[in-house]
C-alpha positions in Angstrom: 25.4 -2.4 -28.9 21.8 -3.6 -28.3 20.5 -0.1 -28.6 21.5 0.0 -32.3 19.2 -2.7 -33.3 16.5 -1.6 -35.6 13.1 -2.9 -36.6 14.7 -4.1 -39.9 17.0 -6.3 -37.9 14.1 -8.1 -36.3 12.2 -8.3 -39.6 15.3 -10.1 -41.1 15.1 -12.6 -38.3 11.4 -13.4 -39.3 9.4 -11.3 -36.8 6.0 -10.4 -38.0 5.6 -6.8 -39.1 3.2 -5.7 -36.4 3.4 -4.4 -32.8 5.7 -7.3 -31.9 8.6 -5.3 -33.5 7.9 -2.3 -31.2 7.7 -4.5 -28.1 11.0 -6.2 -29.1 12.7 -2.9 -29.6 11.3 -1.5 -26.3 12.5 -4.5 -24.3 16.0 -4.3 -25.9 16.3 -0.6 -25.3 15.1 -1.0 -21.6 17.1 -4.1 -20.6 19.7 -5.0 -23.2 21.1 -1.7 -24.7 24.6 -2.2 -23.3 25.1 -5.6 -24.7 26.6 -6.6 -28.0 24.3 -6.5 -31.0 25.1 -10.1 -32.1 24.3 -11.5 -28.6 21.0 -9.7 -28.3 19.9 -10.8 -31.8 20.7 -14.3 -30.9 18.5 -14.1 -27.8 15.5 -12.6 -29.7 15.9 -15.2 -32.4 15.5 -17.9 -29.7 12.4 -16.3 -28.6 11.0 -16.2 -32.1 11.7 -19.9 -32.6 10.2 -21.1 -29.3 8.2 -18.3 -27.7 6.4 -20.6 -25.2 9.8 -21.3 -23.6 10.1 -17.6 -22.7 6.5 -16.9 -21.5 7.5 -16.1 -17.9 11.0 -14.7 -18.7 11.6 -11.3 -17.0 13.0 -9.6 -20.2 11.5 -11.6 -23.0 8.2 -12.8 -21.5 6.4 -9.7 -23.1 7.9 -10.4 -26.5 6.9 -14.0 -26.2 3.4 -13.0 -25.4 3.2 -10.7 -28.4 4.1 -13.7 -30.7 1.7 -16.1 -29.0 -1.3 -14.1 -27.8 -0.9 -10.3 -28.3 -2.4 -8.0 -25.7 -5.3 -6.2 -27.3 -4.9 -2.4 -27.0 -8.2 -0.6 -27.5 -10.1 2.4 -26.0 -12.3 1.2 -23.2 -15.5 3.1 -22.7 -17.3 3.3 -19.3 -20.5 1.5 -18.7 -23.7 3.4 -18.6 -24.7 2.0 -15.3 -22.9 1.4 -11.9 -22.2 -2.0 -10.5 -23.6 -2.6 -6.9 -22.1 -0.6 -4.2 -22.5 0.6 -0.5 -21.4 3.8 1.2 -20.8 3.9 5.0 -21.0 7.4 6.5 -22.2 9.1 3.4 -22.9 12.5 5.2 -19.2 12.9 6.2 -17.7 12.0 2.8 -16.9 14.8 0.3 -18.7 14.6 -3.0 -15.5 14.4 -5.1 -14.6 11.1 -3.4 -18.1 9.7 -4.1 -17.9 10.7 -7.7 -14.4 9.0 -8.0 -16.0 5.8 -6.8 -19.0 6.3 -9.2 -16.6 6.4 -12.1 -14.7 3.2 -10.9 -18.1 1.4 -10.6 -18.6 2.0 -14.3 -15.4 0.3 -15.4 -16.1 -2.8 -17.7 -14.1 -4.9 -15.2 -16.0 -3.7 -12.1 -18.0 -6.2 -10.1 -18.8 -4.3 -6.9 -17.7 -1.4 -4.8 -17.8 0.3 -1.4 -16.8 3.5 0.3 -15.6 3.7 3.9 -16.6 6.5 6.4 -13.0 7.9 6.4 -13.0 8.4 2.6 -11.7 11.4 0.8 -10.6 12.1 -2.7 -7.4 10.7 -4.2 -6.0 9.6 -7.5 -7.7 6.8 -9.3 -9.8 5.2 -6.5 -10.6 7.6 -3.7 -8.8 7.0 -0.3 -11.2 4.7 1.6 -12.4 3.2 -1.7 -12.9 -0.6 -2.1 -13.4 -2.1 -5.6 -13.7 -5.7 -6.7 -12.8 -6.4 -10.3 -12.9 -9.4 -12.7 -9.4 -10.8 -13.5 -7.8 -7.4 -13.5 -5.7 -5.3 -11.2 -5.6 -1.4 -11.2 -2.1 -0.1 -9.9 -3.8 3.1 -8.8 -6.5 1.1 -7.1 -3.8 -0.3 -4.9 -2.0 3.0 -4.5 1.4 4.4 -4.9 2.5 3.3 -1.4 1.9 -0.5 -2.0 1.4 -2.4 1.2 1.0 0.7 3.4 0.1 -0.9 6.7 -0.4 -0.7 10.4 1.6 -2.7 13.0 0.8 -2.8 16.7 3.2 -4.5 19.2 2.0 -5.0 22.8 4.4 -5.6 25.6 3.4 -7.4 28.8 4.2 -4.2 30.7 1.7 -2.1 32.6 0.7 1.5 31.5 2.7 2.7 34.6 6.0 1.5 33.0 6.3 4.9 31.1 5.8 7.1 34.2 8.8 9.4 34.6 10.4 7.9 31.5 9.7 10.7 29.0 13.3 11.3 28.1 14.0 7.6 27.7 10.9 7.0 25.5 11.7 10.0 23.2 15.3 9.0 22.9 14.5 5.5 21.8 12.2 6.9 19.0 14.9 9.4 18.1 17.7 6.8 17.9 15.9 3.8 16.4 13.4 5.2 13.9 14.2 6.9 10.5 11.9 8.9 8.3 11.6 10.4 4.9 13.6 9.8 1.7 17.1 10.2 2.9 17.4 8.8 6.6 18.6 5.3 6.9 20.0 3.2 9.8 23.8 3.2 10.2 23.6 -0.5 11.3 21.7 -2.0 8.4 19.3 -4.8 9.2 18.7 -7.8 6.9 15.6 -9.8 6.2 14.8 -12.9 4.1 12.4 -10.9 1.9 15.6 -9.2 0.3 16.7 -12.7 -0.9 13.4 -13.4 -2.8 13.8 -14.6 -6.3 11.6 -11.8 -7.7 14.5 -9.4 -7.2 16.4 -11.5 -9.8 13.5 -12.6 -12.0 12.0 -9.2 -12.7 14.4 -6.7 -14.2 12.7 -3.6 -12.7 13.1 -5.1 -9.2 16.7 -6.1 -9.7 17.6 -2.3 -9.9 15.6 -1.6 -6.8 17.1 -4.3 -4.5 19.9 -2.1 -3.2 17.4 0.7 -2.3 15.2 -1.8 -0.6 18.2 -3.0 1.5 19.1 0.6 2.5 15.6 1.6 3.4 14.7 -1.5 5.5 13.3 -0.5 8.9 12.6 3.0 7.9 9.3 5.0 7.5 8.0 7.3 4.9 7.1 11.0 5.3 3.6 12.6 5.4 1.2 10.7 7.8 3.6 7.9 8.6 4.6 7.5 12.2 6.1 5.4 15.0 4.6 5.9 18.5 4.6 4.7 22.0 1.2 4.6 23.7 -1.1 2.8 26.0 -3.5 0.2 24.8 -6.6 -0.8 26.9 -7.5 -4.4 25.9 -11.2 -4.6 26.4 -11.9 -8.1 25.0 -8.5 -9.9 24.5 -8.5 -13.2 22.8 -7.6 -16.3 24.9 -4.7 -17.1 22.6 -3.0 -13.7 23.4 -2.4 -14.8 27.0 -3.1 -11.2 28.1 -5.8 -10.2 30.6 -8.1 -7.2 30.1 -6.2 -4.1 31.1 -3.8 -1.4 30.0 -0.4 -2.2 28.5 2.5 -0.4 26.8 2.4 -0.7 23.0 4.2 0.5 19.9 2.2 1.5 16.9 3.7 2.2 13.4 2.3 3.3 10.1 4.3 3.0 6.9 4.6 1.2 3.6 7.0 -0.2 1.0 9.1 3.0 0.6 11.0 3.6 -2.7 10.4 -0.1 -3.8 6.6 0.3 -3.8 6.7 3.7 -5.3 8.8 2.7 -8.3 6.6 -0.5 -8.9 3.6 1.7 -8.9 5.0 4.2 -11.3 6.3 1.6 -13.8 3.1 -0.5 -13.9 0.8 2.4 -14.0 2.6 3.6 -17.1 2.3 0.1 -18.7 -1.4 -0.1 -17.7 -2.2 3.3 -19.3 -0.5 2.3 -22.5 -2.3 -1.0 -22.7 -5.7 0.1 -21.4 -6.6 3.6 -22.8 -9.5 5.1 -21.0 -11.4 8.5 -21.2 -9.2 11.3 -19.8 -11.0 11.8 -16.5 -10.5 8.1 -15.5 -7.1 7.3 -16.9 -5.8 6.7 -13.4 -8.0 3.7 -13.3 -6.2 1.9 -16.1 -5.8 -1.8 -15.3 -3.6 -4.8 -16.2 -5.3 -8.0 -17.2 -4.0 -10.7 -14.8 -3.8 -13.2 -17.8 -1.1 -11.0 -19.4 2.7 -11.0 -18.8 2.6 -7.4 -17.3 -0.4 -8.3 -15.1 1.2 -11.4 -13.7 4.5 -9.6 -13.2 2.7 -6.6 -11.3 1.0 -9.1 -9.1 4.3 -10.7 -8.1 5.9 -7.2 -7.6 2.9 -6.0 -5.5 3.0 -9.0 -3.3 6.8 -8.6 -2.8 6.4 -4.9 -1.9 3.7 -5.9 0.6 6.0 -8.4 2.2 8.8 -5.9 2.2 6.5 -3.4 4.0 5.8 -6.0 6.7 9.6 -6.7 7.0 10.1 -2.9 7.6 7.7 -2.8 10.5 9.2 -6.0 11.9 12.6 -4.4 11.8 11.3 -1.2 13.5 9.5 -3.1 16.3 12.6 -5.3 16.9 14.9 -2.3 17.2 12.5 -0.7 19.7 12.0 -3.9 21.7 15.8 -4.3 21.9 16.3 -0.7 23.0 13.6 -1.3 25.7 15.2 -4.5 26.7 11.8 -6.2 26.7 10.1 -9.0 24.7 7.1 -8.2 22.5 4.1 -10.3 23.8 1.8 -9.8 20.7 1.9 -8.2 17.2 -1.2 -7.4 15.2 -0.9 -5.9 11.7 -2.7 -5.4 8.4 -2.2 -3.8 5.0 -4.6 -1.1 3.9 -3.2 -0.3 0.4 -3.3 -3.6 -1.4 -5.2 -6.0 -3.6 -6.3 -9.5 -2.7 -7.9 -12.5 -4.5 -11.3 -13.0 -2.8 -14.7 -14.4 -3.6 -17.4 -11.9 -4.2 -21.0 -13.1 -5.0 -19.6 -16.6 -5.7 -16.9 -15.5 -8.2 -13.1 -15.0 -7.6 -12.3 -11.3 -7.9 -9.5 -9.0 -7.2 -10.5 -6.7 -4.3 -8.7 -3.4 -4.1 -8.5 -1.7 -0.8 -7.0 1.7 -1.2 -7.0 3.1 2.3 -9.3 0.5 3.7 -8.8 -2.2 6.3 -9.6 -6.0 5.7 -12.5 -6.8 7.9 -13.5 -10.4 7.0 -15.2 -12.4 9.8 -12.6 -12.7 12.7 -9.8 -10.8 10.9 -7.9 -8.6 13.2 -6.9 -5.0 12.2 -5.7 -1.6 13.4 -7.6 1.6 12.7 -5.6 4.7 13.9 -6.9 8.2 14.8 -4.5 11.0 14.6 -1.4 12.0 16.6 -3.7 12.9 19.5 -6.9 10.8 18.8 -7.2 7.1 19.9 -6.7 4.2 17.5 -8.6 1.0 17.7 -7.7 -2.7 17.6 -10.7 -4.3 15.8 -12.0 -7.7 14.7 -13.9 -7.9 11.4 -17.6 -8.8 11.3 -17.4 -10.0 7.7 -20.0 -7.6 6.2 -20.5 -8.3 2.5 -21.9 -4.9 1.8 -18.5 -3.4 2.6 -16.7 -6.2 0.7 -15.3 -7.3 4.1 -13.6 -3.9 4.7 -13.5 -1.1 7.2 -11.9 2.4 7.4 -8.1 2.7 7.5 -8.2 5.7 9.9 -10.1 8.8 10.7 -9.6 10.2 7.3 -8.8 13.7 6.2 -11.3 16.5 6.9 -9.0 19.1 5.3 -6.4 18.8 2.5 -2.7 19.3 3.3 -2.8 22.8 1.9 -6.0 23.8 3.7 -4.6 22.4 6.9 -1.4 24.5 6.7 -3.5 27.7 6.1 -6.3 26.9 8.6 -4.3 26.3 11.9 -1.4 27.9 13.7 1.4 26.1 15.4 0.1 27.4 18.7 -3.2 25.7 18.1 -1.4 22.4 17.3 0.8 22.7 20.3 -2.3 23.2 22.6 -4.0 20.2 21.0 -1.0 18.1 21.8 -0.7 19.3 25.4 -4.4 18.8 26.1 -4.1 15.2 24.8 -0.9 14.6 26.8 1.1 13.7 23.8 4.8 14.6 23.0 5.6 15.0 19.3 9.0 14.7 17.5 8.8 16.0 14.0 5.5 16.2 12.3 4.2 19.2 10.2 1.2 21.4 10.2 -0.5 19.5 7.4 -0.6 16.5 9.7 -2.3 18.6 12.5 -4.8 16.5 14.4 -7.5 19.2 13.6 -7.1 18.3 9.9 -8.7 14.9 10.5 -12.2 13.7 11.0 -13.6 12.7 14.4 -12.4 9.1 14.9 -15.2 8.3 17.3 -17.8 9.4 14.7 -16.1 7.3 12.1 -16.1 4.2 14.4 -19.7 4.8 15.2 -20.5 4.8 11.5 -18.9 1.3 11.0 -20.3 -0.6 13.9 -21.7 -3.1 11.5 -18.2 -3.7 10.0 -15.9 -4.2 13.0 -15.9 -4.9 16.7 -13.6 -3.0 19.0 -11.3 -5.2 21.1 -8.9 -2.5 22.4 -8.2 1.3 22.4 -4.8 2.7 21.8 -3.9 6.1 23.1 -0.7 7.7 21.7 1.8 9.2 24.2 5.1 9.7 22.4 4.9 10.3 18.6 7.7 10.4 16.0 7.1 11.6 12.4 9.2 13.1 9.6 10.8 16.3 10.7 
């Protein structure tokens, strides 16, 4: 079998006696260990004879690269200075989050950075951190939940539609939303994203396709939610064909589920192997976009983002069907992702880890908490924030501190006072664990303009 192939076998074929041998054996062990030795050796011989032919091959692309232009593995030291940055709402951001950004600003690939007013500490980049880099992508700068995003669907129905329909609204959420690692829909949906070629071209993704199919239209745990609420459109765009006023809306928050988590784990491992960094910043290891792994991560990341979008579409379609009403308008945005954008005249990779894209005219959703309002916003294109805004209110307390600081009675009172009915949810997601969303919005008036205010009424989270 392929797993019995040794370095001596590859040397016999003519492979150079360097790290190429290790890469070849690693790829064989990972992707070809159940195949016959003769067949595998024939394949790797073809790679040796014509490596350029395999430069984008899912299994042998990395081996091809090692023969043509090996990735240089060396310890990277941080710069002694920080690249330019801006902080919005500095007084309400914890020091640890700031220092995480300061470390990221010293990476040799860093170009510019920013911190949003909802920021708090995380792994790698802080949550609410934005970082522009040169020709490199940081998996932990994107985050584990790739493509975590907001989606707001507005119905051309007045706010009064929900009056006296508490049981109906709660039942729709109970029947047509699924949360956490194990809940899936009995009647599976389908989406064109599941037929994408990346699922066949990238071996890691091939093994995740079935999980992606099963989890389509589901939401994660933690702070992910689906909720009915009322949106007051203050300044609707003409193309929306909706007058100013209050409408029924559905708001959802979730990401790319197990697909994104596995992509993040795999490529973070590769990044840390290829890009050794000092211990305290090792979560900021990057992949050069000119390398096989860098290009592969970029494809996988974009697929995960499109899959997250498909999950939200499926959720909103199920709810609209249950309501028996058509969606008039959907507005959505990622807030855990990386984009190719121009910064100071050069193309960069802009990582937004818990930050909303806010280029001039770009629409986005900034939620509060299960009882606080969310905001439909239009970006003002502020270059100091790298065209970004906050992705929510941001945590005031850690999950552990929230659990120990508040009682269930306090949380229930908060919900009653706000007129919100909750299904599921846990103490670590208590509304009191979050910053004041109005204060956060006031601190980013130069980043976004508010077009509408969403008030949650019926909230579903993981039980």
